[in-house]
C-alpha positions in Angstrom: 159.7 136.2 117.5 160.5 132.8 119.0 157.5 133.1 121.2 155.2 133.8 118.3 156.5 130.8 116.3 155.9 128.6 119.3 152.3 129.8 119.5 151.8 129.2 115.8 153.3 125.8 116.0 151.0 124.9 118.9 147.9 126.1 117.1 148.9 124.0 114.0 149.3 120.9 116.1 145.9 121.5 117.7 144.3 121.9 114.3 145.7 118.7 112.8 143.2 116.3 114.3 140.3 118.5 113.2 141.2 119.5 109.7 143.8 117.0 108.4 142.6 115.5 105.2 139.6 117.8 105.2 137.7 115.7 107.8 136.4 116.4 111.2 137.6 114.5 114.2 135.4 111.4 114.9 133.7 110.9 118.2 135.1 108.1 120.3 131.9 107.0 121.9 128.4 105.9 120.7 125.9 108.6 119.6 122.3 109.1 120.6 119.9 109.6 117.7 116.5 111.3 117.6 113.9 110.0 115.2 110.6 111.7 114.4 107.8 109.6 113.0 104.1 110.0 112.2 103.3 106.4 112.9 101.2 107.2 115.9 97.9 106.7 113.9 98.4 103.1 114.6 99.5 102.0 118.1 101.1 98.8 117.0 103.0 100.6 114.2 104.5 103.0 116.6 105.4 100.2 118.9 107.1 98.5 116.0 109.2 101.6 115.2 110.3 101.7 118.9 111.1 98.0 118.8 113.4 98.5 115.8 115.1 101.5 117.3 115.8 99.6 120.5 117.0 96.5 118.6 119.4 98.5 116.5 120.8 100.4 119.5 121.4 97.1 121.3 123.1 95.5 118.2 125.8 98.1 117.5 128.4 99.9 119.5 128.0 103.2 117.5 124.6 104.0 118.9 123.8 104.4 122.5 120.1 104.9 122.0 117.5 106.1 119.5 114.8 108.4 120.9 111.6 108.0 119.0 109.1 110.9 119.0 105.7 110.6 117.4 104.0 113.6 115.7 100.8 113.9 113.8 101.6 114.2 110.1 101.0 117.9 109.7 102.6 118.7 113.0 105.7 116.8 111.9 106.0 118.9 108.8 105.5 122.2 110.6 107.7 121.3 113.6 110.6 120.0 111.4 110.6 123.2 109.4 110.7 125.3 112.6 113.3 123.1 114.3 115.5 123.2 111.2 115.5 126.9 111.1 116.4 126.9 114.8 119.2 124.4 114.3 117.5 121.8 116.5 116.2 119.3 113.9 116.0 115.6 114.7 118.6 113.2 113.2 116.2 111.3 111.0 112.6 111.4 109.8 110.3 108.4 109.2 107.5 110.1 107.2 105.4 110.4 104.1 106.1 111.2 100.5 104.4 114.6 100.3 106.7 116.0 102.9 109.5 115.9 100.4 108.3 118.8 98.3 108.4 121.5 101.0 111.5 120.0 102.6 113.5 119.9 99.4 112.4 123.4 98.3 113.5 124.8 101.7 116.8 122.9 101.6 116.0 121.0 104.8 116.8 117.5 103.7 119.7 115.9 101.8 119.8 113.5 98.9 120.3 109.8 99.8 121.6 108.2 96.6 125.2 108.5 97.7 124.5 106.9 101.1 122.3 103.9 100.1 122.1 101.9 96.9 118.7 102.9 95.6 118.7 100.1 93.1 117.7 97.8 95.9 114.4 99.5 96.5 111.1 100.3 94.8 110.9 103.7 93.2 111.4 106.5 95.7 110.9 110.3 95.9 112.8 111.8 93.0 113.0 115.6 92.5 115.5 117.8 90.7 117.6 114.8 89.6 118.1 113.5 93.2 116.5 110.9 95.4 115.3 112.3 98.7 114.0 109.4 100.6 114.8 105.7 101.3 111.5 103.7 101.1 110.5 101.7 104.2 107.2 100.3 102.8 105.2 100.4 99.6 101.7 101.6 99.4 100.5 104.0 102.1 97.2 103.9 100.1 93.6 103.9 101.2 91.3 100.9 100.5 87.9 99.4 101.6 88.2 97.4 104.8 85.3 95.4 106.1 84.0 93.2 108.9 83.0 89.8 107.6 80.4 89.5 110.3 78.4 92.0 108.4 79.8 92.0 104.9 80.4 88.6 103.3 81.4 89.8 99.8 82.7 93.4 99.4 80.8 95.8 97.1 81.9 96.0 93.5 80.1 99.3 92.8 79.1 102.5 94.6 75.5 101.4 94.4 76.3 98.1 96.1 78.4 100.1 98.7 75.4 102.3 99.6 73.0 99.3 99.7 75.3 97.3 102.0 75.9 100.3 104.2 72.2 101.1 104.5 71.5 97.4 105.4 74.0 97.7 108.3 73.1 101.1 109.6 70.8 100.9 112.7 71.0 102.2 116.2 74.6 103.1 117.1 75.8 101.0 114.2 77.0 102.5 110.9 77.4 100.8 107.5 80.5 102.9 106.6 82.9 105.2 108.4 85.9 107.2 107.2 87.7 110.4 107.7 85.3 112.8 105.9 87.3 116.0 106.8 90.7 115.4 105.2 91.6 115.7 101.5 93.6 112.4 101.5 90.2 110.6 101.8 88.6 112.8 99.1 91.4 112.1 96.6 90.4 108.5 95.7 86.8 109.6 95.0 87.9 112.5 92.9 89.8 110.1 90.7 86.7 107.9 90.6 84.6 110.8 89.3 87.3 111.5 86.6 89.0 114.5 88.3 92.5 115.3 89.5 94.0 118.1 91.5 96.4 119.4 88.9 96.2 120.4 85.2 98.3 118.7 82.6 101.4 120.7 83.7 101.4 119.0 87.1 101.5 122.2 89.1 98.4 124.3 88.2 95.4 123.7 90.4 92.4 122.0 88.8 89.9 122.0 91.7 86.9 124.1 90.5 85.6 121.4 88.2 82.4 119.4 87.7 84.3 116.4 88.9 85.2 118.0 92.2 81.6 119.1 92.7 80.3 115.5 92.0 82.9 114.1 94.4 81.8 116.4 97.2 78.2 115.8 96.5 78.7 112.1 96.7 80.6 112.3 100.0 77.9 114.6 101.4 75.1 112.3 100.3 76.6 109.4 102.3 75.9 111.3 105.5 72.9 113.5 104.8 70.9 111.5 102.2 71.8 107.9 102.8 72.7 108.5 106.5 75.2 105.6 106.5 78.2 107.5 107.9 78.5 109.4 111.2 77.7 113.1 111.1 81.1 113.9 112.7 83.5 111.3 111.4 87.1 112.2 111.8 89.9 109.6 111.8 89.6 108.7 115.5 85.9 108.3 115.4 85.9 106.1 112.3 88.8 104.0 113.6 87.1 103.4 117.0 83.8 102.5 115.4 85.4 99.9 113.2 87.4 98.4 116.0 84.4 98.1 118.2 82.3 96.4 115.6 80.1 99.5 115.2 81.0 100.1 111.6 80.6 97.4 109.0 83.1 99.0 106.6 85.8 101.7 106.8 88.0 103.4 104.3 91.5 103.4 105.8 95.2 102.9 104.8 97.6 100.1 104.8 99.1 101.4 108.0 96.0 100.2 109.8 95.9 96.6 108.5 98.0 95.1 111.3 95.9 96.7 114.1 92.6 95.7 112.6 93.8 92.1 112.0 94.7 91.9 115.6 91.2 93.0 116.7 89.0 91.3 114.1 91.1 88.2 113.3 89.5 86.1 110.6 86.6 88.5 110.3 88.8 91.2 108.8 88.7 91.7 105.0 90.3 94.2 102.5 89.3 95.1 99.0 89.6 97.9 96.4 87.2 100.8 96.7 84.2 100.0 94.5 83.7 101.3 90.9 81.8 104.6 90.7 78.6 103.9 88.8 78.2 107.4 87.5 81.5 107.3 85.6 82.5 103.6 85.3 85.9 104.5 86.9 87.5 103.1 89.9 88.6 105.4 92.8 92.3 106.1 92.6 93.9 106.6 96.0 97.3 108.2 96.2 100.1 105.7 96.6 103.6 106.2 97.9 104.8 104.5 101.1 106.8 105.6 104.1 110.3 107.0 103.8 113.4 107.8 105.7 114.5 111.4 105.1 117.8 112.8 106.4 118.1 116.4 107.6 120.5 118.5 105.7 122.2 119.6 108.9 122.8 116.1 110.3 126.0 116.1 112.3 128.8 114.4 110.4 129.6 112.1 113.4 126.0 110.7 113.2 125.9 109.9 109.5 127.3 106.4 109.9 124.8 105.6 112.7 121.8 107.0 110.7 122.7 105.1 107.6 123.2 101.9 109.6 119.8 102.2 111.1 118.2 102.8 107.7 119.9 99.7 106.3 118.8 97.7 109.4 115.2 98.6 109.1 115.1 97.9 105.3 117.0 94.7 105.6 115.2 91.6 104.2 114.7 90.2 107.6 113.1 93.4 109.0 111.1 93.9 105.8 109.7 90.4 106.3 108.9 91.2 109.9 107.2 94.5 109.0 105.0 92.6 106.5 104.1 90.0 109.1 103.5 92.5 112.0 101.9 95.4 110.1 100.7 93.8 106.8 102.7 96.4 104.9 104.2 95.6 101.5 108.0 95.7 101.4 110.0 98.5 99.9 113.1 96.3 99.4 112.8 94.5 96.1 114.5 91.3 97.5 111.7 91.0 100.2 108.9 90.8 97.6 109.3 87.0 97.6 107.5 86.6 100.9 104.8 83.9 100.6 102.2 86.0 102.4 102.2 88.5 99.5 100.5 85.9 97.3 98.6 83.9 99.9 97.3 86.4 102.5 93.7 87.6 101.5 94.1 90.9 103.3 97.4 91.6 101.5 95.8 90.5 98.2 93.1 93.1 98.7 95.8 95.7 99.4 97.7 94.8 96.3 94.6 94.9 94.2 93.9 98.5 95.4 97.5 99.5 95.0 97.2 98.5 91.3 94.3 101.0 90.9 96.1 103.8 92.7 98.0 106.8 91.4 101.4 108.0 92.5 101.3 110.9 95.0 102.7 114.1 93.5 105.8 115.2 95.3 105.9 118.8 94.0 105.9 121.6 96.5 102.5 122.8 95.1 100.8 119.8 96.6 101.1 121.4 99.9 98.9 124.3 98.8 96.4 121.8 97.4 96.0 120.0 100.7 95.6 123.3 102.5 93.0 124.5 100.0 90.9 121.4 100.1 90.7 120.6 103.8 88.7 123.5 105.2 86.2 123.6 102.3 85.7 119.8 102.4 85.0 120.1 106.2 82.5 122.8 105.6 80.7 120.7 103.0 80.5 117.8 105.4 79.3 120.1 108.2 76.5 121.2 105.9 77.5 124.9 105.9 78.7 125.1 102.3 77.5 123.7 99.0 79.8 121.5 96.9 79.9 124.1 94.1 80.8 126.9 96.5 83.5 124.7 98.1 85.1 123.8 94.8 85.3 127.5 93.8 86.8 128.4 97.2 89.3 125.6 96.9 90.6 126.8 93.5 91.0 130.4 94.7 92.8 129.3 97.9 95.1 126.9 96.0 96.1 129.6 93.5 96.9 132.0 96.3 98.7 129.4 98.3 100.9 128.5 95.3 101.6 132.2 94.7 102.8 132.5 98.3 105.2 129.6 97.8 107.2 131.6 95.3 
């Protein structure tokens, strides 16, 4: 009996540091964090993320290092879901609004309102009564960017857009370039033609519509009728053409502003997408921003380090630096007083477009919408499918996709 009591006493003593007060034992040394980001679309943006990670690690004794891994936007979503199921998820995500829907539904990320004071920031991703992301920047919206060597005053209407693009299309030079194969670049024009992806309930697909057909017809005409855009224009092709001065205009997002400003200097301009003549409406790009999202299974001993890094990146000084380096609008309300926001012409163009945008839906059903649009849009741009056929196919695919989400 005495031997048994001694064993029980020993076990109790061993358990105290682990479970006393209901808390786990804290680590004594600094932790290493893994951050996944999709900022690789812009080289200087990815370098900026790495710089922040290195600066934070050097400024605190609770972090040994932050390993930054870049993933393409869709790959990040898929890989994070897979890694979470396998128990190998990263410690932090730097990503986009529309990832919140699938991550929240699958229980892969945790609310942030108890970790960070959300009153300090612009509106974030709110679902089911909780906030799921800490904003890093405002916007993440598409706009019309132009080279002032070819375009002195940006077009105010789609007729002017086409005329200016035609005037600058010759040889290996194009008047306009943008990613013709992804739904994110279709969305602004859909708004301009009076359409939207959901019905009034915000979750029922509304893709097989005259507005969608008109949108696809307009985008197809830019390549096949007016011949002002490259036949095979994905993101990389359009980006390269604009940087090399072989595209007078490009439709791209606020994440690209810093890189283009570095290349074009004073010749770089930004403006809202022009009014659609057929409807009298302005294109309405989706707006959101970039967000920190915290995995649900984040190790307790890493919480302090993760929250510290989030607060470091979204501090006023770093929000100022982000605006100056990347030309991105702050997410921290206190940083909106930066003089460049009023005085910089590129930022003025970005803000003007932001005002005409529409908030990105964060519902899980949005994932099915993207998956339904992308292949059909690509087929239209490849000339293998009519806009009407594509719209019908999109609707059917979206309905099936949403059913499979249940």
